[in-house]
N, C-alpha and C positions, 0 to 999 in steps of 0.2 A: 182512300188513296190520302186523304188528308192526313188521318190521323198517323199512314204510313209516313207520312214527311216529316212530321214531330217527331216520330221515334229514331228517324234515321239521323237527324238535322242534331238531336242532343245524344245520341250517340254513343251515350253513357259519361263521356267526357262535361268537365266542368268548367269549361272554358268561358264560356257568359256570350256563347253566339246564337245571335237574333236571326231570323228569318221573317219572311213575306211575299209577296205572292202579288204581282201584276197582268196583267191584260197583255199578251203579248203585240201590241197597237206601234204604228209609229210614232217618234218621240221628236213630233214635229215642230214645237218652240223649240228644244234644244237645239236642235240642224239651225232652225231658222237664226240662231244666238251666235252657233258658232262662225256660220257663214259670214253673218255681220260684224263679229269679231276679228274674224280674219280678214278681212275689208280694211278693216283699220289699221292691222298689223301689228294689233297684240298678242298675236302666239308668235311672233318672230319664226324663229326656223323648228318650235316644235312640231312632233308629228302626229303621235301616239292614235287615242282614237278621233283626231282632228282631221286627219289625211283623208278618210274615205266616209265623209257622214251619210255616203247613201248605205253605205255598211251599218256603222256604228249606230247610228242613231235610226234604226230598223230590226229591233228585232223578229218581227215578224218574216224576215227574209232570209234569216240563218237557220232557221228549221222549217223542212216542208212543212205545210202545214201549224206551226207551232201557233198556241193559244195560250200559254202561260210564261212567265219569269218568275224563277224561284231565287230571290234576291236574299242574302248572309250576310251577315257583317260580323265580324270575328275581332272582339275590342283586343287591340294591342299596349293597351300603357301599361308600365312597367318599371318601380325603379332603378335606376339608372347607377352601375357599379363603379367602381371608382375606378380612375383615368391609371394607362400605363406608366412604369418608371420613365421619365427620362418627357419630351416634349408629347404632349397630345392631340389630336385631332378629334375636333366631336362632331358623331353624325347623327340624324335625322333617328327617330324612333322608328319610321315606317324599315328604317334600313338596319338595324340591329340586329335583325337575323332576317331569315326568307322566313316574312310570313303567309307567302303566296302556294308553298306546297302544300304544309300541310291542310288549307282550306283548299288546293285543290282535290286532294285526297280523297276529302269528306264529301263535295261534292260530286267525285266518280263513282261514290256509291251510289250518291241518290239516283245518278243517271244512270247507270247500272238496272237498279232496282226497277225501272221506272224502263226501262227497255225490257226487263223481265217481263214485267204486264202489258208486252206489246206497244210501247210510247216508242216516240223518237225523243232524243235529249243530248245537249251538248251543254257541256261545261264551256266557260270563260270567264278567267280568273286571271286580271292583270293584263287583257288581249284588249290589241288594236281594235279588236272588232265587236265590242258593245262599250256602250257607254255607262259601265255599273253605275257613277251614283246619280244618274233620271229612273234607273231601276230600284232604287234605294227609294227614291221618293217617291215614286209612283204605289212600291209596294207597304209604305205605312211608317219606313223604318227608319226615314229621318228628313231633315229639309234643309235647304240649302243654305248655310250660312256667310256672314257678308265676308270671310275670306274665302269665301267660294268652295267650302268645303263642305260635305255631307256630312253634318253634325245628328247624331243616334243620342237621342233624349237619355240618358243616362248611362250612357258609354263615351259620349263626345266624341270627337273629331277622330282621335288616334286609334282608327280602324281599316281594316281589311277589310275591301268590298270582292264578291263576286255574284255570280250567276249559274245558275242553270235552265236555258231555254228547251220546251219542252210541247208535244203536240198533246200533252194529257190535259184538260182542263181541270184546271185546279179553282176553287173559291178567290179572289182575287180582293185585296184590301177595298174594304167601305171606306176609308176616310185618310187622309194625309196625315201628316205629322205639323201642327200647326206652326209658322217662323216664329222661331223665341229668341230674336235678335234683338228685337222692341227697339228702343233708343242705343244701344250700345254701339260705341265705336272702337273699342279697345284694339281691335284687329287691327285697322288702319292707320290709328295712330300707330300702333307701336312699328310699322312698318319702318325700317330705317332706307328706304331704297322708296320709297310711297308707290309700291308696284299696284295698291290697292287704288287704283283710280278712281274706282265710284263703288257703292257699295255691292258685293255680288261679281264684283270686275276686276281682274289680275289683266293685267300689263306684265306678259312673261318673259317683255325684255329689261324689265326694270328688277324682276323677280332677281333672288339671290342663290335660290334653289337653280334655277333653269341657268346662273351665271357656273356654276357647281358641274354643269352639262355642258356646254359648248364648245365648240370647239376652236373660238378664234379667243384670244387671251382675254383674260381679265382685266375688266376697267379696272383703273386707280379706287375709283369712288366705291366701288361693290369688294374689292381687294380691301380696301379697309374696313370694312360694313360687316364681313365675313367674320373677322375677329379668329374665332380657333376653328371653326366651322369649314370641314373638309367637304363637307357632299349634303346636297342638301339645305332645307332651314326649317326651321320650326317654331319663329319666334311668334308667325299668325293666329300660331294653336297651344303655344305655350300661355298666354295671356285671355286666350277664352275662357268664360267663366264655367260653358258645360264641358271642360276638362278638370275641373276641380274637383266633382264630385268622385269621378276614378280614379283618380290621384290619393283621395283621402280612403278609400276603398279596398282599390288592391297595393296602398303602400309597404304590406305585409312580405309579398312577393320576396323569391330569390332577386335578387340586386342581376339586372341584363349587362354582361361583361363589354358587349357588342357596342355599347353606347359611346365608347372611344377604341381611338388606334392610334398605336406608335406611329408619329410621325418619322422617325428611322427605317422602322416595317418599308413604309408607303417610299421613301427614298430610295432605300437597299438592297429590297427582295429584289429577285429576278422576277422581271415582269410577267411571264410568267403565272409565276407565284403569286405574285398580288393579284392578279384578276380570279384565280382560281379561289384565293383566298376570300374574293367579292362578287362571285360567279351573280348573285341575285342583284350587284348594282346596274344599272343602265350606266354604259360608258362607251362615247361615241367609238363609233368602228374596232369596241374592246381591243383597244391600243392604253397601255397603263401611262403613259406620259398625260393625259388628261387628272388621271389618281397623282401622280408625281408633281404636276402644275398645282393644283388645289390642295397639296399637303407643303412646294415652297410657300403657296402666300400663306396657310396656317403660321407656316413655321416664324416669318419674318413678325407678323402680329404677335406670337405670344414670344418673341425673344429667343427660341431655340438655339440651338448648338451652331455656329456657323460654318461649323466644317461641313455639315449635311447640305450645305446650300451650294461650297464655291465648288466641288468637281460640274454641277452644275451651269454654272453662273461662266466659265471657261468654254463650254459645249459647243457644240454646231448643230443644237434646235433652237432655233428662236424661238419658241414657246417659252421650254424651261431655262434658257437662260433670261427672259428679259424678268420671269420670275421669281427666279434665284436672284438677281441682281438685286431688284426693289427686295427679297426679304435682309440678304446683308446690308443694304444703306439701312432698312432698320434695326435690325440687330446691333450696328455699328463696331 
């Protein structure tokens, strides 16, 4: 069975996928920390795996008779392509393209093979049902960095994680990856909004990435700190030494055009077309106005064309009118 798993995960693809196995047992410490930090108000309105810890921290409940959790990490680092003509907005690496669909396909084939052999298996990729980072740590693939990311030695933190939970008994990892942060505090020091309030503890209400995904207006301080970013934030990962090696080794890959978006497109495309183009992003309520708000913030920060903001500055939407007037004030 272990040999079959190795063959399926390699699948002939030279994409650097790494895999490990953990026992399907409760993530008790993770559940406790989530509940404690929620009580401290550190999650704000974030939900995802935080909403139902009785499910997301209990892989043994996701599949009847579950015994094993197969954890995989798919490296994402690629060189950034050139920005488009005109005013451009920066995207986080995990959003340059949809990394989860190919991972879901690969793991789907693993689950199918397990079922063919009489087992039960379910795939969880970018799912609220399962805390993938904890599985990666338990499977001996990663350790928790001070920026809260799962850091895979040799691949860094720019990885997409996924799991297969199965009732098939596989040999779990015998050791875990040693914490490699040492005395390094680059991520904590680099965060412009001091969102990393303790090593390994994030206050999501201070996080720039969270600000691009909330329904409320972006605060003035966060709007200034976002710079040309229109979604997410990679600052704490960009400065991490564990991401230096992958950047050097993978520098020869084809540049990824999804690193940038046109602010004109985000502000002028029909809403349905804009959402279809970025279907892999989390957008509250699938409402394009939140992407347009982010684009207006970036437009002001990069001193883009004022004509892109003017229609919104005189509109009836309070959220977009506020962001547009800020942009016009900065453009001058």
